[in-house]
N, C-alpha and C positions, 0 to 999 in steps of 0.2 A: 723316317716319315716325314717328321717336321721340319726337316732341314730342306730337305724337295719343294713340299709346299712352299716356305719363306724364298726356294729361287725361284720357283713359279710367279709368286707376288713380286718378288724384286723384278724379273724379267717383263713381268704386264705392265709396271711403273714407270720400267725403263722405257717402255717400248713405246707409251704412251706420250712420254718427254718429248724422246726423238722425232716422234709426228710433227706433237704441238711445235716444239720448238722449227724443224722444217718449215710448218707454215708460215708463221710469223715472218722466218729469214725472207721466204718468198714475197711475202707480203711487204714486209718495206723495203727491203732492196730493187725489189723489181727489175731480176737480173736479167730477164728478156726485152724490157721496154715497151709491156705492152700497155694497153689502156688500164686504168684502176678497176674497170667491173671486169675484165678478163685476165686480170690479174690475181684478182680476188677466186674467180670461178678456178682457174688455176690451182692457188692455194688448197683452196677445200678440195679438189681435185685429188692432187700430192697427198694431201690427210690422209684421203679416204682409203686409198691407194695402201699408201704405209701402213696404216693400221688392219689394213684387210689381209695385207704381207704380210706383218709382225703377228697378229691375232688378239692384240691383249687389250681390245673391247670384242662385243658381240658385234657380231659383222651387219644384224638386222640393227644395232642401233647405232652403230657408223653409217648406216643406208638415212636414218633422220636429219645427220647433217646439215644437208643442204636447206630443209626446213627452216635451221636454226638461223643461219650464216647467211644466206641470201636477202633473207629480209632486212637481217641488220644493217649491211651494208648494200640494200636500195639495190641489188642487181634484179627482183622481181619483186611481184606483193606476196602474201600469203597465199592467198586467195591462187594465184596462180599456178604458183609450186604444189601445191596440194592436184594440183591435175594427174601431177606423172604419179602419183602412188592410189589414184583412182582409174588409173590406166584401164585399158579392155582387156589386157594380158593379165593383169595380175585378177581380173574374176574368171579369165578361161583359167589359168593356173588352180584359181578356188575352187570350179568345178570341178576339175579334177580331181582334187586333193578328195572331195566329199565321196567322190567314185569310187577310188581307192580306199574306202573308212567304211565305207558298206559292204565292199568286199570284202577284206579283211573281217568286220564285224559277223558274218554271217557264214565265215570260212568255203566261202568260193575259190579264195586260191588255194588253197589249200589241197582240196579236191582237184583242181586246174592240173597242178603242179604234181599230184603224186599219181595221177592217170600220164601226164607226159612223161614218166619217171618208169613205172610201168611197162610202156612201152618198148619202152629203150635197153631196158635189161638190167641186172643188178651186178654186173661186175664192175673193178672199179672206174675202168674208163667208158663202159654203158652210164654207168649213173651221172658221173662229170657231164655225158651228155647232155642226159637228159634235165637237168637243173641247168645246164647254160642255154637251153631250148624254150623252159619253161618260164626261167626269170626272165630272158630277154623278150619273151611273147607279152608277158605281163606288163614287163616297163616301158614298152610300147605307147602303153594304154596310163600307164600309171605310174606317179611319181618314181623315183631312179630310188630316192631314199624306204618311201615305202614300199616298194619289191621286195628292196634287201632286207626290208623289217621284218617281214611276209617269210622269207624263205629263209634266212635267216634259222629258226629253232626245228626246222624241217632236215637243216643239212648238220645241227646238232644233235640230232637222234638218228642219222644217217651214219654218222661219225661214230655214237655210241654201236650200235648193231657192230659196224664195218671192224670197230677195235677189238670186240669179243671173240672175233675170228682167226683162226690159228695163221695170222698173217707176220712176216718180218716188220721189227718196230720201224724201221726206214720205209718200209712198202708203205704202211699204216699214216706215219707222219706225213709222207711226200702228198697221197690221198686227202688227207685233212688239210692239209694248207693249200691246194693245191681247189677243194671242191670249196671253200672259204673263199678265195680268189676268185674263185668264176662266177659266184656268186655276185658281186660287188663289180667286175666287169662287162660282165655280162648284160647289169644295169646300165652300165654307163655308154658302154657301145651299140643301144638302141636305140640307135639315131632314123630308124628308118618311118616315126612318124613327126607331126608339127610336136605335138603334145609328146615324142618320147622320153627329152629331154627339156628341161626350163631355157637351156642356150639358144634352141630351136625357134620357141615361140619368142624371146627375149630379140636374137635376130631380124625375127619376120615382121615383127610387131615395129623394128628400127625400119627398114625398106616401106613397110606400108604406109609407115606416118611420112616419113619423106621425100616418097616418088606415087604416092598413092597407086602403089603395085603390089596384090595380091596376090601369095602361091600359093595354091588351091591345096586343101588338105591331100585330096587321091595323085596330084600330080608330085608330089613332095613322097609319096608311099611308091607310085612307081618307080621313080628315081633313084630313094634311098633306101629302100627293103632288099637289093641284091646288094648293096653295100654292106648292109647289117648282117647280112648271113656271110659275106666276104670276111668282115672281122672276125664274126663267129667262127668260123673255120680257123682263123688265125690262130685267135686265143685258144681254142680247143689245141689243135697242132703244138704251138709253143709251149706250151706248160705242160701237157700230156705227154708229147710227145720225144718235144725236143731238151724239156729243162728239168722237168721232176715227174718224171715216170712211172709207176705203179702196177704191181702184177697183183692187183687181189683179183682173183676171181670170184665167178658167181655163185653163192652158197643157200643154203635153203634159209639161213637164218634172216639173208636179205631180203629177198622174197617173201619169208613170214610176215617181217615186219613192213613193207609194203601191205599184203592183205590185210593186215590186221585195221594197220591208220586208216586205211580206204576204207574198211568193216565198221569200223568207230564213227567214220560217216556218215554210216550206214542211208539208207536212202534218201536222195538229194530234198531239202527242205522247202518249205513253200517262201519262208525269206529267200533262200539260198535263189529257187527260181527267179524269184521276181527282181533279186538286184540282175541276175542274168539277164533277165527281161531288157531291163533299165540298162546295162551295160549294152547288149548289141544294140540297144536303139539308139544309142547316142553314137556309136562309132560308126553305123549304118549311116546317119545321119552327115558325118564331119565328112566322111568319104563321097554322099551323093548330094552332098548340100547344094553344088550347081545345078547340077539338073533339079531338080526340086525349087530351086529359084528361076530356074527357065522357064519350065515349064506351067508356073501360075505366078501370080502377082498379087497374089492375095496376103500372104504375110514373107519377106523375106529373112531366110538363116545366115547366120554368122557361126565362128566357130565357137566365140564367147558366148552367145545367148544358148549354144545347144549346152555348150555347159553348163551354163545355169540354168535350163529346165531339168537335166539331169539330176542336177545337187537338190532344186526343190524338190523334185516328183519324189525324192529319197524319204519326203521329211512328210511328204502326205499321202505315198501308199501305206497301207498296212501291212505286218508283215505275214498276219496271219497269225500270229500268238495275241494271246490276251493277258495280262497283269491286274490284278484286284477289279476283275471285268471292263479294264479300260484292251485298249487297242494299243499294242505296240507296232511302234510306222517302224519302216525299213532302218530312217536314222533319227535319232535324237539328239535336244542341241547341246548334251550332256558330251556327246560324240564329238564334238567339236572342240574338246581339248585334245582331239588327237591332232586338230590341222595346224599345218606349219606356217603360222605368222609370222613368225622369222623371214621366209625364202620371200612373203608376199610383199613383206616391209623392204627386203632387198632388191627385189625388183623395184620396188615405187624409186626407190632411192639412187638405184641404177639409171634408170630415164630419165630423173630429173637433174643430176650431173650430165647425164651424158647430151640433155638439148641447152643446157646452159654452156656446155663446151662447146656444141655449133654455134647458140645464138651471135657469141660472142667471134668465132669463124676463127679458133683455136684448133681446128681439127683441119679443116683447109688446111692451113699453115702447117700443121705436123705433115700432111699427108703431101704438100710440094716439099718441105724437107726431104722427106724421105723417099721420093722421087728423084733427089739427086744422086740417088747412091748410086746411080748408073745401070742399073737392072734393069733389064727390056724383055726379056723373054719370057710369056706368063708363067712357064713351067714352075721356072729356075723362082718365080716370083711366087708363085703357088707353096712351091716347097721351103720356100724361106718363113714364110708367114703360117703356113701347117707346126711346121717347128717351134715356131714362136709362141703362138697360142698352144701347141700342147707341153711345155715346158715351162712358160708361163703359167699354166691355169694346176701346176704342180707347189705356188706359193699361196694364188689369191683364188675366191671363187670365183667358180668358171663362169655363173652367174653375170659374178660385176662387171669380169673382163671382157666379157661379148658386149657389153653395155657400155664399157669406154672404148672397146675397139674399132665397135661398128664405123664412126663415125671418120676414127684414124682411116681405117681401111677402106671405107669407102671415099673417102680426099683422095687420097695416093691412088685410086683406080681412076677415077676423073682426069688426074691430072697427068696418068695416062694416055688419055683416052681409052679406057678399057671399062668395060661394064659392071658396075661395082658388084653383081652377083659373083665373077668371077675368081676374085680373089675373097669376097665376106663368107662367102660358104662355106669352104677351107677351114677359113678361120675358127668360123661358128661348131665344124665336125669337129677339128682340130681340140675345142675347149672340154667336151666331155669323155678325150681317151685321157687322163693324167691318169696313169695306174703306178707311180713309182713310191708315191710317201702314204702313209695314211689321214694326214688331214684335205690330203686335193681334194676328194669327195666326200660327201656323208657316207654312201656304200664303204670305200676305203674307211671309212672309222670305223663302222660297226663291224664289219669281218675282223680288222684288225684286232679289237677289244676281246675277241676269242681268246687270245693268246695261245692262237695253235699257227699263227706267223711272225717268222722272226724279221728283223727289220733288214736285214742285208739282202734275206730272201726276196723279200717286196721288192726293193732297190733292182736286184738282178732281174726278177722277170721283169718287172715295171720298166725296167730300161730299155729288153729288148722291146715289152709290145709297144711304147713308145715312138723307136726309132722305128719299128714294122708299120705302126699306122701312119705315121707320116708322111710315108713313101707311098702305102696304098692310097689312101686320101689325097694325096696330090695326082697321083698318075689317074686316080677314079675320074675327081673333079676333071681335071686335063680331056681325058678321051672323053668320057661317058658326059658327064655335064652338059656340053654346049650340043649336045642330040637333041633336048628337051627344048631349046630355044625359046631361054627365060632369054629375057631384055629388062634392064627396066629403062634404059637409055635408048632407044630407035637412031 
């Protein structure tokens, strides 16, 4: 045990030294003969990417580097750089996190999931379908990580029930592994809403900042809910039918477990009902925001203030319960301990480095260089970019990846006289589909920690899913995306 800890510590120190060494080499050698400011920005970007890949320093801490280095080298002022960390997208995600915390606090997620699974049935395959549907539905509105954490204990309980039945050991192993993976992958693949995954928010925010072009919440849903459904069918077919089938039949014990869990929840409580009303109201506002703004001029809604209205309301709406004669609100500030503050910092750091790279014209140069590779056909470009995005996000935070690659892909599209969305959207969606490694996404890490998944099995099924999702995303974006007539460049 001690030797493993020492190896890990030594690996971390080695990674830190490697990153710092490359940073100073780029800084002093300036191999690309950029201006001083551009070279500093490039050096910082490489250092951040190296540390994100090696994972030797916590990702949110790495995201703070622009705050330190850019003012030191007079790239920008501390006042200016901090604007990236208070970007509207940061508060949009914060609001979404608070809503997810409230849903988890009052067990609304469990009621939704158990009822969906009850409808699908309790044999092995149907249980997996139920978990895929319920997890994907929740992940469309909540953070991937929060959704996986919510579903994890329900899945563990279900595995325990199935393991006590008279099934073969191999069937139980396959069922257990696939059930855990289905939670992670369906959380990751729920790209059907703007808030379904942080990569969507990151890219849409970049497009809005650069082109003053807003992609509507409902427009995104109309285009990518069908793709989400396709990816869920793919997920089920590959895992259950192709790679790891199980022959677990429906049993009285499984049905009894589901009924007991629902019975334990009893009648829907006042806090659940009130959280549910807030949740549905926020979703409705996101969907019908454009219509609301069109038919009245008194207020103007956007995705961020809708999320924040929902979050703040949770702290001021009584739950219907009292403690020591005091009303208990739907959320209390102590619940903020569960907030993923690190993700918010990661967003800020990604925006800061992307803005700096763009301000120094480094992204334009990268795009021009990539345009010289000679590939002109749009579908081939989509396939290459999606492939790079999927496999690169196995190694680096997908949010950070989208922050860094959005300007590069945009510059490439412009240099080839293409609309940036044609290449940027496949890159963004692909970043959510990394399935091979535990460290690829937080949901992958959560389910891998269950010790029910072997690394070689995850690599095998993940590679098949990666390749399949690359092809489907590229084909879908090539044939279907143009039908929506999104264009940031007329």
